[in-house]
C-alpha positions in Angstrom: -64.9 -9.3 11.3 -63.9 -9.1 7.7 -60.2 -10.0 7.9 -59.3 -8.1 4.7 -56.2 -6.5 6.1 -55.1 -5.0 2.7 -58.4 -3.3 2.3 -58.2 -1.9 5.9 -54.7 -0.6 5.4 -55.7 1.0 2.1 -58.8 2.7 3.4 -57.8 3.7 6.9 -55.9 6.9 6.1 -58.8 8.2 4.1 -61.4 7.3 6.7 -59.4 8.9 9.5 -58.9 12.0 7.2 -62.6 12.3 7.0 -62.8 12.2 10.8 -60.2 15.0 11.0 -62.4 17.1 8.6 -65.6 16.3 10.4 -64.4 16.7 14.0 -61.0 18.4 14.0 -61.0 19.0 17.8 -61.0 15.3 18.6 -57.8 14.3 16.7 -56.2 17.6 17.7 -56.7 16.7 21.4 -56.0 13.0 21.0 -52.7 13.2 19.0 -50.6 14.9 21.6 -51.8 12.4 24.3 -51.0 9.5 22.0 -47.6 10.9 20.9 -46.7 11.7 24.5 -47.3 8.2 25.8 -46.2 6.2 22.8 -42.5 7.2 22.9 -39.5 5.7 24.5 -39.6 5.7 28.3 -39.4 3.1 31.0 -40.9 0.8 28.3 -39.7 0.7 24.8 -42.0 1.8 21.9 -42.1 -1.9 20.8 -43.3 -3.0 24.3 -45.9 -0.2 24.3 -47.2 -1.2 20.9 -47.4 -4.9 21.9 -49.4 -3.8 25.0 -51.6 -1.6 22.8 -52.2 -4.4 20.3 -53.0 -6.8 23.1 -55.6 -4.4 24.5 -57.1 -4.1 21.0 -57.4 -7.8 21.0 -58.9 -7.9 24.5 -61.4 -5.2 23.7 -62.2 -6.8 20.2 -61.3 -3.6 18.3 -60.4 -4.5 14.8 -59.0 -1.1 13.8 -56.9 -1.1 17.0 -55.6 -4.6 16.2 -54.7 -3.7 12.6 -53.1 -0.3 13.5 -51.0 -1.7 16.4 -49.9 -4.8 14.6 -48.6 -2.5 11.9 -46.8 -0.4 14.5 -45.4 -3.5 16.3 -43.9 -4.7 13.0 -42.5 -1.2 12.3 -40.9 -1.3 15.8 -39.2 -4.6 15.0 -41.6 -7.0 16.8 -41.4 -10.5 15.4 -44.5 -12.6 14.4 -43.8 -14.7 17.4 -43.8 -11.7 19.8 -47.0 -10.3 18.3 -48.8 -13.7 18.5 -47.6 -14.3 22.1 -48.7 -10.9 23.2 -52.1 -11.5 21.6 -52.2 -14.9 23.3 -51.9 -13.1 26.7 -55.0 -11.1 25.8 -56.8 -14.4 24.9 -55.8 -15.9 28.3 -57.3 -12.9 30.0 -60.4 -12.6 27.9 -61.3 -16.2 26.9 -63.2 -17.5 24.0 -64.7 -14.3 22.6 -61.3 -12.7 22.5 -59.8 -15.9 21.0 -61.8 -15.3 17.8 -59.9 -12.0 17.2 -56.6 -13.9 16.9 -57.7 -14.3 13.2 -57.5 -10.5 12.8 -54.0 -10.5 14.3 -52.9 -13.2 11.9 -54.5 -11.4 8.9 -52.7 -8.2 9.9 -49.4 -10.0 10.3 -49.8 -11.7 7.0 -50.3 -8.3 5.4 -47.4 -6.6 7.2 -45.0 -9.4 7.9 -45.5 -12.2 5.3 -44.1 -15.6 6.2 -41.2 -16.9 4.2 -41.9 -19.6 1.6 
């Protein structure tokens, strides 16, 4: 874990652009699946993003955490909501998952700085 959220957010679009160039069929297949599920439905987009972020924490996927924390914030999730949802992942996954809370905090600090 490198916890450099700013670096992640700066490099991620370029890195994923390279994936699209190298293996265009994968994002072409994945994008409609993602877009179809991550829209308003019985759950709000914010709720879905909080779930996705929590799963990223539970599976210890740094890019997932960074990407979905950013989307949570864009959907109006508060710092408290994000941290509480991440806490549920920790409760389910224990100590190894707990260490990934630091990634959540780094992402929040980059996307939703605290006042003061």
